[in-house]
C-alpha positions as CSV (number, residue, x, y, z in Angstrom):
1,M,0.0,0.0,0.0
2,V,1.1,3.6,-0.7
3,N,-0.2,6.7,1.0
4,I,-0.8,9.9,-1.1
5,V,-0.7,13.2,0.8
6,L,-2.0,16.4,-0.6
7,H,-0.7,19.5,1.2
8,E,-3.3,22.3,1.0
9,P,-4.9,21.2,-2.4
10,E,-6.8,24.0,-4.1
11,M,-8.8,22.5,-6.9
12,P,-11.6,20.1,-6.2
13,A,-11.5,18.4,-9.6
14,N,-7.8,17.5,-9.1
15,T,-8.5,16.1,-5.7
16,G,-11.5,14.1,-7.0
17,N,-9.4,12.7,-9.8
18,I,-6.6,11.8,-7.3
19,G,-9.2,10.2,-5.0
20,R,-10.4,8.0,-7.9
21,T,-6.8,6.9,-8.6
22,C,-6.3,6.1,-4.9
23,V,-9.4,3.9,-4.9
24,A,-8.2,2.1,-8.1
25,T,-4.8,1.4,-6.4
26,G,-5.9,0.7,-2.8
27,S,-4.0,3.8,-1.7
28,V,-5.0,6.0,1.2
29,L,-5.6,9.7,0.5
30,H,-4.4,12.2,3.2
31,L,-5.5,15.8,2.9
32,I,-3.7,18.6,4.9
33,E,-5.8,21.7,5.4
34,P,-6.6,24.3,4.6
35,L,-8.4,23.0,1.5
36,G,-9.5,25.2,-1.4
37,F,-12.9,23.6,-1.3
38,K,-15.3,21.7,0.9
39,I,-15.1,17.9,1.0
40,N,-18.7,17.7,-0.2
41,D,-18.0,20.0,-3.2
42,K,-19.9,18.8,-6.2
43,M,-16.8,19.2,-8.4
44,L,-14.8,16.9,-6.1
45,K,-17.5,14.2,-6.2
46,R,-17.9,14.7,-10.0
47,A,-14.2,14.1,-10.7
48,G,-14.2,11.1,-8.3
49,L,-17.4,9.8,-9.9
50,D,-19.1,7.1,-7.9
51,Y,-15.8,6.0,-6.2
52,W,-15.7,8.7,-3.5
53,D,-17.6,6.6,-1.0
54,K,-15.0,3.8,-1.4
55,L,-12.1,6.1,-0.7
56,D,-10.1,5.9,2.5
57,V,-9.6,9.6,3.0
58,R,-8.1,11.3,6.1
59,T,-7.9,15.0,6.9
60,Y,-5.5,17.0,9.1
61,V,-5.6,20.6,10.3
62,N,-1.9,21.2,9.3
63,F,1.4,19.5,8.5
64,E,2.2,19.1,12.2
65,D,-1.1,17.4,12.9
66,F,-0.3,15.0,10.0
67,L,3.2,14.2,11.4
68,A,1.7,13.7,14.9
69,K,-0.9,11.2,13.7
70,N,1.5,9.3,11.4
71,P,4.7,9.0,13.6
72,G,7.7,7.6,11.8
73,A,6.1,8.0,8.4
74,K,8.6,7.7,5.5
75,I,7.6,10.7,3.4
76,Y,8.7,11.3,-0.2
77,M,8.3,14.9,-1.2
78,A,7.3,15.4,-4.9
79,T,8.6,18.8,-6.0
80,T,10.0,20.5,-9.1
81,K,12.9,21.7,-6.8
82,S,14.5,18.3,-6.1
83,K,17.9,17.2,-7.4
84,Q,16.8,13.5,-7.8
85,T,14.1,12.0,-10.0
86,Y,11.1,9.9,-8.8
87,T,12.8,6.8,-10.3
88,D,16.0,7.3,-8.3
89,V,14.5,6.1,-5.0
90,E,13.0,2.8,-3.8
91,Y,9.5,3.2,-2.4
92,E,8.7,1.1,0.7
93,D,5.4,-0.6,1.3
94,G,3.3,1.9,3.4
95,C,5.4,4.9,2.4
96,Y,3.8,8.4,2.0
97,I,4.2,10.5,-1.2
98,M,3.4,14.1,-0.6
99,F,2.4,16.7,-3.2
100,G,1.9,20.4,-2.7
101,K,-0.9,22.8,-3.7
102,E,-1.4,23.6,-7.3
103,S,-0.2,27.2,-7.1
104,A,2.9,26.9,-5.0
105,G,3.9,23.3,-4.3
106,I,5.2,22.1,-1.0
107,P,6.5,24.9,1.3
108,E,10.3,25.2,1.1
109,E,10.5,25.0,5.0
110,I,9.1,21.5,4.8
111,L,11.3,20.5,1.8
112,L,14.4,21.5,3.7
113,E,13.6,18.9,6.4
114,H,13.1,16.1,3.7
115,K,16.0,16.8,1.3
116,E,17.0,13.1,1.0
117,T,13.4,12.0,0.1
118,A,12.5,14.9,-2.3
119,V,11.9,13.7,-5.8
120,R,11.0,15.3,-9.1
121,I,9.4,14.4,-12.4
122,P,11.7,15.3,-15.3
123,M,10.4,17.9,-17.7
124,L,11.6,20.6,-20.1
125,D,13.2,23.6,-18.4
126,H,10.6,26.2,-19.5
127,I,7.7,24.2,-18.0
128,R,6.8,25.2,-14.4
129,S,5.0,22.0,-13.5
130,L,2.6,19.2,-14.5
131,N,-1.1,18.9,-13.5
132,L,-1.4,17.6,-9.9
133,G,-3.5,14.6,-10.8
134,N,-1.0,13.6,-13.5
135,S,1.9,14.0,-11.2
136,V,0.3,11.8,-8.5
137,A,-0.4,9.1,-11.1
138,I,3.1,9.1,-12.5
139,V,4.9,8.8,-9.1
140,L,2.3,6.5,-7.5
141,Y,2.4,4.0,-10.4
142,E,6.2,4.0,-10.2
143,A,6.0,3.1,-6.5
144,L,3.4,0.4,-7.2
145,R,5.6,-1.0,-10.1
146,Q,8.5,-1.3,-7.8
147,Q,6.4,-3.2,-5.3
148,G,5.2,-5.6,-8.1
149,F,1.7,-4.2,-8.4
150,K,0.7,-6.2,-5.3
151,E,-3.0,-7.0,-5.2
152,L,-3.7,-5.1,-8.4
153,K,-5.3,-6.9,-11.4
154,L,-2.7,-7.4,-14.0
155,E,-4.8,-8.7,-16.9
156,G,-7.9,-7.5,-18.6
157,Q,-10.4,-9.2,-20.9
158,L,-12.4,-8.0,-23.9
159,H,-16.2,-7.9,-23.4
160,K,-17.3,-9.3,-26.8
161,Y,-14.2,-11.3,-27.8
162,E,-11.5,-13.5,-26.4
163,W,-7.8,-12.6,-26.7
C-alpha cells in the first residue's frame, strides 16, 4: 500500500481525480488543510465519480497534525525543486508520497527537512509543473511498479471477444 498526501490542495477536480486513482490502487488519501474547497464539493464528487464513498480519506488541520498522527512515516516529497528524480528512489510498502498545492507546491521550509526524500518528475526547463492529478499518477504507479503491483489486477479481458 502507498499513501498519497496532498498539502493544501486548491482544486476540487484535481483532488477528486486523485481520489479515484487512490481507490483504483488501494491507496489512502491524506488531505492537509486548509483545502481550497469543501469535502462535499460537487466538483470533487464529480471528478471522483461514484468512487468517492469507497475512498479511505483522512484530513489533518496542518502538517504538524499529519506528522503527529503518522509518527515515523517515510515521506517522499514530490517537488520540481528536487535534485533527484522519482525513479531514483526505492518506495517502501506503506510509504507516503506528498504533493503540494497547485499554485505553489510544498513549502520550502518542509522541503528542507526532507531533502533526501525529495523527488521530481523530469520535464523541459521552461515548463513550471505538471497537472497535480497527472503528477500523482506518475509517481504512484512507479512506487506500485517497484512493489510488483501487489493486489492489483494485472490482466484485462475483452467484453465481446477472447484474446
